[in-house]
C-alpha positions in Angstrom: -4.9 0.9 1.7 -1.9 -1.4 0.3 1.5 -0.6 -0.7 3.2 -2.6 -3.1 6.9 -2.0 -3.7 8.8 -3.9 -6.8 11.9 -3.4 -8.8 14.8 -4.1 -6.6 17.4 -6.4 -6.9 21.2 -6.9 -7.3 23.3 -4.6 -9.2 27.0 -3.5 -9.6 28.1 -0.2 -8.4 27.2 2.3 -11.1 24.1 0.3 -12.3 20.4 1.5 -12.5 17.2 0.3 -11.4 13.3 1.3 -11.6 11.6 0.4 -8.5 7.7 1.1 -9.0 4.8 0.9 -6.2 1.4 0.5 -6.8 -1.1 2.2 -3.9 -4.6 0.5 -3.8 -7.3 1.5 -1.8 -6.5 5.1 -1.4 -6.6 8.3 -3.3 -3.4 8.3 -4.8 -3.9 11.6 -6.8 -4.3 13.3 -3.2 -1.4 12.5 -1.5 2.2 14.0 -1.5 4.1 10.9 -1.5 7.8 9.2 -1.1 10.5 6.8 -1.2 11.9 5.6 1.8 14.8 3.2 2.5 15.9 1.5 5.5 19.8 0.0 5.5 21.1 -2.5 7.8 21.2 -1.2 11.5 19.9 2.0 10.4 16.7 3.8 10.7 14.4 4.3 8.1 14.8 7.7 6.2 13.2 9.9 3.3 14.9 9.7 0.1 12.9 11.5 -2.1 9.4 13.1 -2.4 7.1 14.1 -4.6 3.6 16.7 -4.0 0.6 16.7 -5.4 1.7 18.7 -8.2 4.7 17.3 -9.5 7.1 19.0 -6.9 10.0 17.0 -6.1 12.8 16.7 -3.2 15.9 15.0 -2.4 18.4 14.2 0.0 21.5 15.3 -0.6 22.9 11.9 -1.1 20.9 10.8 -3.7 20.5 14.2 -6.0 21.0 13.9 -9.5 21.1 10.3 -9.4 17.3 9.4 -8.2 14.3 10.3 -9.7 10.8 9.9 -8.0 8.2 10.3 -10.2 4.3 9.4 -10.3 1.4 8.2 -12.5 -1.7 9.5 -10.8 -3.7 7.1 -13.6 -2.1 3.8 -12.8 -1.8 4.6 -8.3 1.7 4.3 -8.4 4.8 6.0 -7.7 8.3 5.5 -9.3 12.3 6.0 -8.4 14.5 5.9 -10.8 17.6 4.9 -9.4 21.1 5.5 -11.5 24.6 5.8 -10.6 23.8 3.3 -7.5 26.6 3.3 -5.0 27.4 0.5 -2.2 25.6 2.8 0.3 22.6 2.7 -1.3 21.6 -0.7 -0.2 18.6 -1.0 1.6 15.2 -2.2 1.8 13.3 0.7 -0.5 9.3 1.4 0.7 7.1 4.1 -0.5 4.6 6.0 1.6 3.2 9.4 2.1 5.4 12.1 2.4 3.8 13.8 5.1 1.0 13.1 7.7 -0.2 10.1 9.2 1.6 7.0 6.9 -0.1 4.2 6.0 1.0 0.8 7.1 4.3 0.1 5.9 4.4 -2.7 2.7 7.1 -4.8 2.8 9.4 -2.8 0.6 12.0 -4.0 -2.2 15.4 -4.9 -1.7 18.1 -3.1 -3.0 21.7 -4.6 -3.1 24.4 -2.5 -4.6 27.7 -4.6 -5.0 31.5 -2.8 -4.8 
């Protein structure tokens, strides 16, 4: 299974980005999925998750600002990020929400300037 995340970039505080992650080689529709991030010097953390049925969950730091969604027909996971803050700066990854994770892809870098 390969995970290809894209959509990151440099944005000013208050701006928006939409991340995409294409999952190839697996049965995407059968997996609960999540977006993770790793900031410099910090451990990777789960930011948002979405179940097979579409139920979502978020960490408190991004609630009301980030929206996770999935398109099973395109084997693609999305993360809409609004009202970005400098503390959102990190490399963002997608992967399974629970169970044994797939091999992590390269992720996509999001940099938010103040």
